[in-house]
C-alpha positions as CSV (number, residue, x, y, z in Angstrom):
1,X,97.2,74.4,90.7
2,X,100.6,73.0,91.8
3,X,103.5,74.2,89.7
4,X,104.5,70.6,88.7
5,X,101.0,69.9,87.4
6,X,101.1,73.1,85.3
7,X,104.4,72.1,83.6
8,X,103.2,68.5,83.1
9,X,100.0,69.8,81.5
10,X,102.1,72.0,79.2
11,X,104.2,69.0,78.2
12,X,101.0,67.1,77.5
13,X,99.5,69.9,75.4
14,X,102.6,70.2,73.3
15,X,102.7,66.4,72.8
16,X,99.1,66.3,71.8
17,X,99.6,69.0,69.2
18,X,102.7,67.4,67.8
19,X,101.1,63.9,67.8
20,X,98.2,65.2,65.8
21,X,100.4,67.0,63.4
22,X,102.5,63.9,63.0
23,X,99.4,61.8,62.3
24,X,98.0,64.2,59.8
25,X,101.3,64.4,57.9
26,X,102.1,60.7,58.1
27,X,103.1,58.9,55.0
28,X,102.3,55.1,55.4
29,X,104.4,54.0,52.4
30,X,107.4,55.9,53.7
31,X,107.0,54.4,57.2
32,X,106.8,50.9,55.7
33,X,110.1,51.6,54.0
34,X,111.6,52.5,57.4
35,X,111.6,56.3,56.8
36,X,110.1,58.2,59.8
37,X,110.0,61.4,57.8
38,X,108.4,64.5,59.4
39,X,107.1,62.3,62.2
40,X,110.6,61.9,63.6
41,X,111.0,65.7,63.6
42,X,107.8,66.1,65.6
43,X,109.1,63.4,68.0
44,X,112.3,65.3,68.6
45,X,110.4,68.6,69.0
46,X,108.3,67.0,71.7
47,X,111.4,65.8,73.5
48,X,113.0,69.2,73.3
49,X,109.8,70.9,74.5
50,X,109.7,68.5,77.4
51,X,113.3,69.2,78.4
52,X,112.7,72.9,78.2
53,X,109.5,72.7,80.3
54,X,111.3,70.5,82.9
55,X,114.1,73.1,83.2
56,X,111.6,76.0,83.5
57,X,109.6,74.1,86.1
58,X,112.7,73.5,88.3
59,X,113.7,77.2,87.7
60,X,110.3,78.4,88.7
61,X,110.5,76.4,91.9
62,X,113.7,78.2,92.7
63,X,112.5,81.6,91.8
64,X,109.4,81.2,94.1
65,X,111.7,81.1,97.1
66,X,115.4,81.3,96.3
67,X,116.6,81.2,99.9
68,X,114.9,77.9,100.6
69,X,115.8,76.2,97.3
70,X,118.1,73.2,97.5
71,X,119.4,70.7,95.1
72,X,117.0,68.1,96.6
73,X,114.0,70.4,96.1
74,X,114.9,71.0,92.5
75,X,115.4,67.3,91.9
76,X,112.0,66.5,93.6
77,X,110.2,69.1,91.5
78,X,111.8,67.7,88.3
79,X,110.7,64.2,89.3
80,X,107.2,65.3,90.0
81,X,107.0,67.0,86.7
82,X,108.4,63.9,84.9
83,X,106.1,61.4,86.6
84,X,102.9,63.4,86.2
85,X,103.8,64.3,82.6
86,X,104.6,60.6,81.9
87,X,101.2,59.6,83.2
88,X,99.4,62.3,81.2
89,X,101.3,61.6,78.0
90,X,101.1,57.9,78.4
91,X,97.3,58.0,78.9
92,X,97.0,60.3,75.9
93,X,99.1,57.9,73.8
94,X,97.0,55.0,74.9
95,X,93.8,56.6,73.8
96,X,95.3,58.2,70.7
97,X,96.5,54.8,69.4
98,X,93.5,52.9,70.6
99,X,90.8,55.1,69.1
100,X,92.1,57.9,66.9
101,X,95.0,56.2,65.0
102,X,94.8,52.4,65.6
103,X,96.0,51.8,62.0
104,X,99.4,53.3,62.9
105,X,100.1,50.3,65.2
106,X,99.6,48.0,62.2
107,X,102.0,50.0,60.1
108,X,104.6,50.0,62.8
109,X,104.2,46.3,63.5
110,X,104.4,45.4,59.8
111,X,107.4,47.6,59.3
112,X,109.1,45.9,62.3
113,X,108.4,42.4,60.9
114,X,109.8,43.5,57.5
115,X,112.9,44.9,59.2
116,X,113.3,41.6,61.1
117,X,113.1,39.6,57.9
118,X,115.6,41.8,56.1
119,X,118.0,41.6,59.0
120,X,118.4,37.9,58.4
121,X,116.0,36.5,61.0
122,X,114.4,33.2,60.1
123,X,110.6,32.8,59.9
124,X,110.7,30.7,63.2
125,X,112.7,33.5,65.0
126,X,110.2,36.1,63.8
127,X,107.3,33.9,65.0
128,X,108.9,33.5,68.4
129,X,109.4,37.3,68.6
130,X,105.9,38.2,67.5
131,X,104.1,38.0,70.9
132,X,106.7,40.3,72.5
133,X,106.6,42.7,69.6
134,X,102.8,42.7,69.5
135,X,102.7,43.7,73.2
136,X,105.3,46.5,72.9
137,X,103.8,47.8,69.7
138,X,100.4,48.3,71.2
139,X,98.7,51.2,73.0
140,X,99.3,49.4,76.4
141,X,103.0,48.8,75.5
142,X,103.4,52.4,74.5
143,X,101.8,53.6,77.7
144,X,104.2,51.5,79.8
145,X,107.3,52.4,77.8
146,X,106.3,56.1,77.8
147,X,105.9,56.1,81.6
148,X,109.2,54.3,82.0
149,X,111.1,56.6,79.7
150,X,109.6,59.7,81.4
151,X,110.6,58.5,84.8
152,X,114.1,57.3,83.9
153,X,114.9,60.3,81.6
154,X,113.3,62.7,84.0
155,X,115.5,61.4,86.9
156,X,118.6,61.8,84.9
157,X,117.7,65.3,83.5
158,X,116.4,66.4,86.9
159,X,119.7,65.6,88.5
160,X,121.5,67.6,85.9
161,X,119.1,70.5,85.8
162,X,118.7,70.8,89.6
163,X,122.4,71.1,89.9
164,X,122.6,73.8,87.3
165,X,119.6,75.7,88.7
166,X,120.9,75.4,92.2
167,X,124.4,76.7,91.2
168,X,123.1,79.7,89.2
169,X,120.9,82.7,89.9
170,X,119.9,84.0,93.3
171,X,121.4,82.5,96.5
172,X,120.3,78.9,97.1
173,X,119.5,77.5,100.4
174,X,121.2,74.7,102.2
175,X,124.0,74.9,104.7
176,X,126.2,77.9,104.7
177,X,129.9,77.3,104.9
178,X,131.4,77.6,108.4
179,X,133.1,80.9,109.1
180,X,136.9,80.7,109.1
């Protein structure tokens, strides 16, 4: 199995566990009031685990052959991990909110509509925003936004982490400086 697939699967497994824990401990009344509660903690833990796995995946790429490792190879490995993890997690989220926890979509939607009303939007403005909100607060919308976030966030983090991993540890590849 390719290294990037292994790290993407680990990110998926962690997110599956945290999503199920978040669902089991969810308090609908608190969510309707705008309080994310323990679910927000699980969300941040999933993000942190993904960042750690991304770093470890790039580091593993370097440690497999330090003399051949370059910044570009580290960035490429990070992007592969991010894209594959984004696909895996996006597909999981789609099925999770379609079949396991579809009622959560309703809670999030109703909470969003309530927040729009309390922020001073008129009934006409809320009705105009409804179709867009209904798309983005759906399993399909979550899949698309998840993939987009993983690719964009993964690109930024991969740039940073590839530079750090390339600069530390055993000698990296690339061009050696010219002798003086």
